[in-house]
C-alpha positions as CSV (number, residue, x, y, z in Angstrom):
1,M,122.3,21.0,99.1
2,Y,124.3,20.1,95.9
3,D,126.4,16.7,96.1
4,T,130.2,17.6,95.9
5,K,130.7,15.3,92.7
6,Q,127.8,17.3,91.2
7,V,129.4,20.8,92.1
8,E,132.7,19.4,90.6
9,L,131.4,18.1,87.1
10,E,129.1,21.2,87.0
11,A,132.5,23.4,86.6
12,A,133.7,20.4,84.3
13,I,131.1,20.6,81.9
14,A,131.1,24.8,82.1
15,D,135.0,24.5,81.4
16,L,134.6,22.1,78.5
17,Y,132.1,24.7,76.8
18,G,133.8,27.8,77.8
19,R,131.5,28.9,80.4
20,E,131.4,30.4,83.8
21,H,128.6,28.2,85.1
22,A,126.6,25.2,84.5
23,V,123.4,24.0,86.0
24,F,122.3,20.5,85.8
25,V,118.7,20.0,84.7
26,G,116.7,16.7,84.0
27,R,116.6,17.2,80.2
28,G,117.7,19.7,77.8
29,T,114.0,20.6,77.5
30,T,113.7,21.5,81.1
31,G,116.5,23.5,80.6
32,F,115.2,25.5,78.0
33,A,111.8,26.2,79.7
34,L,113.9,27.3,82.8
35,V,115.9,29.9,80.9
36,F,112.8,31.5,78.8
37,E,110.8,31.5,82.4
38,A,114.1,33.1,84.2
39,L,114.4,35.5,81.6
40,G,110.7,36.3,81.5
41,I,110.7,35.2,77.9
42,D,106.9,35.4,76.8
43,G,106.9,36.6,73.2
44,E,107.9,34.7,70.2
45,V,110.8,32.5,70.2
46,L,112.4,32.0,66.6
47,F,113.7,28.4,66.1
48,P,115.1,26.8,62.5
49,A,112.3,24.8,61.0
50,Y,114.7,21.7,60.7
51,T,115.1,20.4,64.1
52,C,113.6,18.1,66.6
53,P,110.3,19.4,68.8
54,A,111.9,19.4,72.3
55,P,113.5,23.0,72.1
56,A,110.3,24.4,71.3
57,Y,108.4,22.6,73.7
58,G,110.4,24.4,76.3
59,A,109.2,27.5,75.2
60,R,105.8,26.4,75.0
61,Y,106.2,25.2,78.6
62,A,107.3,28.4,79.8
63,G,104.6,30.4,78.2
64,A,106.5,31.8,75.0
65,T,105.0,31.2,71.3
66,P,107.5,29.0,69.2
67,A,108.2,30.8,65.4
68,F,110.1,29.3,62.8
69,C,112.8,30.3,60.1
70,D,113.8,28.5,57.3
71,V,117.6,26.8,57.1
72,S,120.4,27.0,54.9
73,P,121.1,23.6,52.6
74,Q,125.0,24.5,53.0
75,D,124.9,22.9,56.4
76,Y,121.1,22.9,57.7
77,N,121.6,25.9,60.3
78,A,119.4,28.9,60.5
79,T,121.2,31.9,59.2
80,V,120.9,35.9,59.8
81,E,118.8,36.1,56.5
82,T,116.6,33.3,57.5
83,F,116.0,34.8,61.0
84,Q,115.5,38.1,59.5
85,E,112.7,37.1,57.3
86,R,110.7,35.9,60.2
87,M,111.4,38.1,62.9
88,T,108.6,40.2,64.1
89,D,107.7,43.0,66.4
90,E,106.8,40.0,68.8
91,T,109.9,38.3,68.4
92,S,111.8,38.2,71.9
93,A,114.6,35.9,71.4
94,V,116.2,33.2,68.5
95,V,117.8,29.4,69.4
96,P,120.1,28.9,66.6
97,I,121.2,25.2,66.7
98,H,124.3,23.7,66.0
99,I,122.3,20.9,64.0
100,F,124.3,17.6,63.6
101,G,127.2,19.1,65.2
102,H,127.7,21.7,62.6
103,P,128.5,24.9,64.0
104,F,126.2,27.8,63.1
105,D,127.8,31.6,61.9
106,V,128.4,32.4,65.5
107,A,129.6,36.0,65.0
108,A,127.0,37.1,62.4
109,I,124.2,36.0,64.9
110,Q,125.6,37.3,67.9
111,D,125.8,40.9,65.9
112,F,122.1,40.2,64.7
113,C,120.7,39.7,68.2
114,T,122.7,42.9,69.4
115,N,121.4,45.0,66.7
116,H,117.8,44.0,67.2
117,N,118.0,43.4,71.2
118,L,117.4,39.8,71.1
119,Y,118.1,37.2,73.5
120,L,120.4,34.4,71.9
121,I,120.2,31.3,73.2
122,E,122.4,28.5,72.2
123,D,121.4,25.2,71.2
124,A,124.5,23.2,71.9
125,C,122.8,19.7,72.4
126,Q,124.3,18.0,69.5
127,I,128.0,19.1,69.9
128,V,130.9,19.3,71.9
129,G,134.2,20.6,70.9
130,G,134.7,22.3,67.6
131,K,135.5,26.0,66.8
132,I,133.7,28.6,64.5
133,D,135.7,32.0,64.0
134,G,137.6,31.3,67.5
135,H,134.3,30.6,69.2
136,T,133.7,27.1,71.0
137,P,130.0,26.0,70.5
138,G,128.1,26.3,73.5
139,S,130.1,29.6,74.5
140,V,127.9,32.3,73.4
141,G,124.5,34.2,74.2
142,V,123.2,34.9,77.2
143,A,122.6,30.9,78.0
144,S,123.4,27.8,76.1
145,V,121.7,24.2,76.5
146,V,123.5,20.8,76.1
147,S,122.1,17.5,76.4
148,F,123.4,14.2,78.2
149,G,120.9,12.1,76.5
150,P,121.8,8.8,74.8
151,N,124.0,8.9,71.6
152,K,124.4,12.8,72.3
153,P,128.2,13.6,72.2
154,I,128.2,13.6,76.2
155,D,126.1,10.5,76.6
156,A,125.3,9.9,80.5
157,G,121.9,8.2,79.4
158,G,119.9,11.3,80.2
159,G,119.9,14.7,81.9
160,G,121.3,18.2,80.6
161,A,122.6,21.5,81.6
162,V,122.0,25.3,81.3
163,L,125.3,26.9,80.6
164,T,125.7,30.6,81.5
165,D,128.3,33.4,82.1
166,D,125.9,35.1,84.1
167,E,126.0,34.6,88.2
168,S,122.7,35.7,89.0
169,L,121.1,33.9,85.9
170,A,122.7,30.8,87.2
171,A,121.8,31.3,90.5
172,D,118.0,31.5,89.5
173,L,118.2,28.6,87.4
174,R,119.7,26.6,90.2
175,E,116.2,27.8,92.3
176,R,114.1,26.9,89.8
177,A,115.8,23.4,88.8
178,A,115.8,22.5,92.7
179,T,111.8,22.4,92.3
180,L,111.2,20.5,90.1
181,P,110.4,16.6,90.3
182,L,112.1,13.6,89.7
183,R,110.4,11.0,87.5
184,E,110.5,7.5,87.9
185,E,112.3,5.5,85.7
186,K,109.4,3.0,84.8
187,H,107.2,6.2,84.2
188,L,109.7,7.7,81.8
189,K,110.4,4.5,80.0
190,L,106.8,4.0,79.3
191,L,106.1,7.5,78.1
192,A,109.2,7.6,75.4
193,E,107.7,4.3,74.1
194,L,104.4,5.9,73.6
195,Y,105.8,9.2,72.3
196,R,107.6,7.2,69.8
197,D,104.9,4.8,68.7
198,T,102.2,7.9,68.6
199,Y,104.9,9.9,66.3
200,Y,105.2,7.3,63.7
201,S,101.7,6.5,63.5
202,I,100.7,9.9,62.8
203,R,103.5,10.1,60.5
204,D,102.1,7.3,58.5
205,V,98.8,8.9,58.9
206,M,99.9,12.0,57.2
207,G,101.4,10.1,54.2
208,V,97.6,9.4,53.4
209,V,95.9,12.3,55.1
210,P,98.6,15.5,55.3
211,E,96.1,17.4,58.0
212,A,97.2,14.5,60.4
213,T,100.1,16.9,61.2
214,N,97.7,18.7,63.3
215,L,97.7,15.9,66.1
216,F,101.4,17.1,66.8
217,Q,100.0,20.0,68.6
218,S,98.9,18.0,71.7
219,F,102.2,16.8,72.2
220,P,103.8,19.5,74.5
221,K,100.8,18.8,77.1
222,V,100.4,15.1,76.8
223,F,104.0,14.4,77.2
224,R,105.2,17.0,79.6
225,D,106.5,14.9,82.6
226,L,108.8,13.4,79.7
227,Y,110.3,16.7,79.3
228,I,110.2,18.6,82.5
229,M,111.8,17.1,85.6
230,G,114.7,17.4,88.2
231,Y,118.4,16.1,87.8
232,D,118.8,12.7,89.2
233,D,122.1,12.7,90.5
234,G,122.3,9.1,90.3
235,S,123.5,9.8,86.7
236,L,126.5,11.5,88.2
237,P,129.0,8.4,87.6
238,A,127.8,8.0,83.9
239,L,128.2,11.4,83.3
240,E,131.7,11.5,85.0
241,S,132.7,8.5,82.6
242,A,131.2,10.5,79.6
243,I,133.3,13.4,80.2
244,A,136.4,11.7,80.5
245,R,135.7,10.2,77.1
246,V,135.4,13.4,75.4
247,D,138.5,13.5,73.4
248,D,138.0,10.1,72.2
249,V,134.5,10.9,71.2
250,I,135.6,14.0,69.2
251,D,138.2,11.9,67.6
252,S,136.1,8.9,66.5
253,R,133.2,11.1,65.3
254,R,135.4,13.0,62.8
255,R,137.4,10.0,61.9
256,N,133.9,8.2,60.9
257,A,132.7,11.1,59.2
258,S,135.8,11.7,57.3
259,T,135.3,8.3,56.1
260,Y,131.8,8.8,55.2
261,H,132.9,11.9,53.2
262,S,135.5,10.0,51.0
263,L,133.7,6.6,50.5
264,L,130.4,8.2,49.4
265,D,131.7,9.6,46.3
266,H,128.4,9.5,43.9
267,S,126.5,12.0,41.6
268,D,123.3,11.1,44.0
269,V,124.8,12.2,47.1
270,T,124.9,15.7,48.4
271,H,127.6,16.2,51.4
272,P,127.1,18.7,53.8
273,D,129.2,21.9,53.5
274,P,129.8,22.8,57.5
275,R,131.3,26.3,58.6
276,G,134.3,26.2,61.1
277,R,135.4,22.8,62.3
278,P,132.7,20.6,63.4
279,V,132.0,17.5,65.4
280,P,129.6,15.5,63.8
281,Y,126.6,14.3,65.5
282,R,125.2,12.1,62.5
283,Y,126.8,12.4,59.2
284,S,124.1,13.5,57.2
285,V,123.8,13.5,53.4
286,R,120.9,14.4,51.1
287,L,119.7,11.9,48.4
288,P,117.6,13.0,45.4
289,D,114.0,12.7,46.3
290,R,111.9,10.9,49.4
291,E,111.4,7.9,47.7
292,T,115.4,7.4,46.7
293,R,116.0,8.4,50.5
294,D,113.4,6.0,51.9
295,S,114.3,2.9,49.6
296,V,118.1,3.5,51.0
297,V,116.8,3.3,54.5
298,A,114.9,0.5,54.2
299,T,117.8,-1.4,52.7
300,L,120.0,-0.3,54.9
301,R,117.8,-1.2,58.2
302,E,117.3,-4.5,56.8
303,A,121.0,-4.9,56.6
304,D,121.3,-3.6,60.5
305,F,122.8,-0.8,60.0
306,H,121.8,2.4,62.2
307,V,120.3,5.2,59.9
308,S,117.7,7.6,60.7
309,T,115.5,10.5,58.6
310,L,116.0,13.5,61.1
311,Y,114.1,15.7,61.0
312,D,110.6,14.2,59.3
313,P,108.3,16.0,59.5
314,P,110.1,19.6,59.9
315,L,109.7,21.3,63.2
316,H,107.0,23.8,61.8
317,R,104.6,21.4,60.9
318,H,104.3,20.2,64.3
319,F,102.7,23.5,65.6
320,A,100.9,24.2,62.0
321,A,102.9,27.2,61.6
322,D,101.8,29.4,58.6
323,G,104.5,30.4,56.1
324,S,106.8,28.6,53.6
325,Y,109.7,26.5,54.7
326,P,111.2,25.3,51.6
327,T,114.4,24.1,52.2
328,A,113.5,22.5,55.6
329,E,110.6,20.5,53.7
330,R,113.3,19.5,51.3
331,L,115.8,18.5,53.7
332,S,113.0,16.5,55.7
333,D,112.4,14.5,52.0
334,Q,115.9,14.0,51.5
335,T,118.5,13.5,54.5
336,L,119.8,10.5,55.5
337,N,121.8,10.2,58.8
338,L,124.5,7.6,59.3
339,W,125.9,6.6,62.5
340,V,129.4,8.3,63.5
341,T,129.1,7.4,67.3
342,E,132.2,6.0,68.8
343,R,130.3,3.0,69.4
344,V,131.1,2.3,65.6
345,D,134.4,1.6,64.2
346,V,135.8,2.3,60.3
347,E,135.1,-1.6,59.2
348,Y,131.3,-0.5,60.2
349,V,131.7,2.5,58.3
350,E,133.3,1.2,55.4
351,R,130.6,-1.4,55.0
352,C,127.8,1.0,55.8
353,A,128.8,3.4,53.1
354,K,129.1,0.3,50.7
355,A,125.6,-0.7,51.2
356,V,124.5,3.0,50.7
357,L,126.3,3.1,47.3
358,E,125.0,-0.4,46.5
359,A,121.2,0.7,47.4
360,I,121.6,3.8,45.1
361,E,122.8,1.4,42.1
362,D,120.2,-0.9,42.4
363,I,117.6,2.1,42.5
364,E,119.1,3.1,39.1
365,R,119.1,-0.2,37.6
366,S,115.8,-0.8,38.5
367,S,114.3,2.5,37.4
């Protein structure tokens, strides 16, 4: 039986994203797997090639086949055109992602899915709030998935939810979620460390032997315990606190992103151009090439700034997918992710932006 507090917080999350129902799960990936299973999706599921592997693992766990499309350089999102290019007779569903908190073109992708009889399953793990064409990200399609993991917009340290307006689907998902095991924190911590170490080791080897990317194909099976689990109601207090902070989180992320946009005024810095009204997960800019990007990253990390290079390598390489994904490849080489979370203030952002510009200028002087 559900804890009263869990029922209350599920309703709060559903309301936050403009949905009728929310079902808590152990992780966002778990939510994707349960949705695919509940809907009987066993064909191809199209994902943007520029994103993290976790949603595609969910398809694999449910017996579906991940397939991939390229993305737009404007906002890093998949579009109707990129989905159309990769759709086949085997395609059953598409999973557009509000990557970095940039809303995808909701109306156009909804129409595309309706016209082609495809399930639309929305990945809203990197956004809360925001608007596009009157829609709230997380409120469209047969279901949406959100994450409560570290540094996500709703950060409860872990867990996630599936959102839907379909009462029978919600009931089905709730029954499936109740059968999943909880994982011991010690076990999860060890697996997370091993995943991270193995991931970066493979990426390093890829720099010498490109075929090493094939090693990623074993990850869904090897690390299944890290991605499929029941919801631990011990995290309910942290989630309640995170929900209470949502308005402040949205305001601070937008403020920090605006500051980066204003200060990073340089010909070598290409800013994103998101649709609608985003709520940034990271402030992600493009530098001219991988060498410049990696040099700037090294300089910033040495100065103790939080930076990342999501997503490198792009997702299609994890599954050794055929085809050409030139924009995803280019973004993987060029993108620098800067922190906008509520844990950093304007003074930090100003110092970080200054460090980026100085690192670029140092590269220019030495070339």
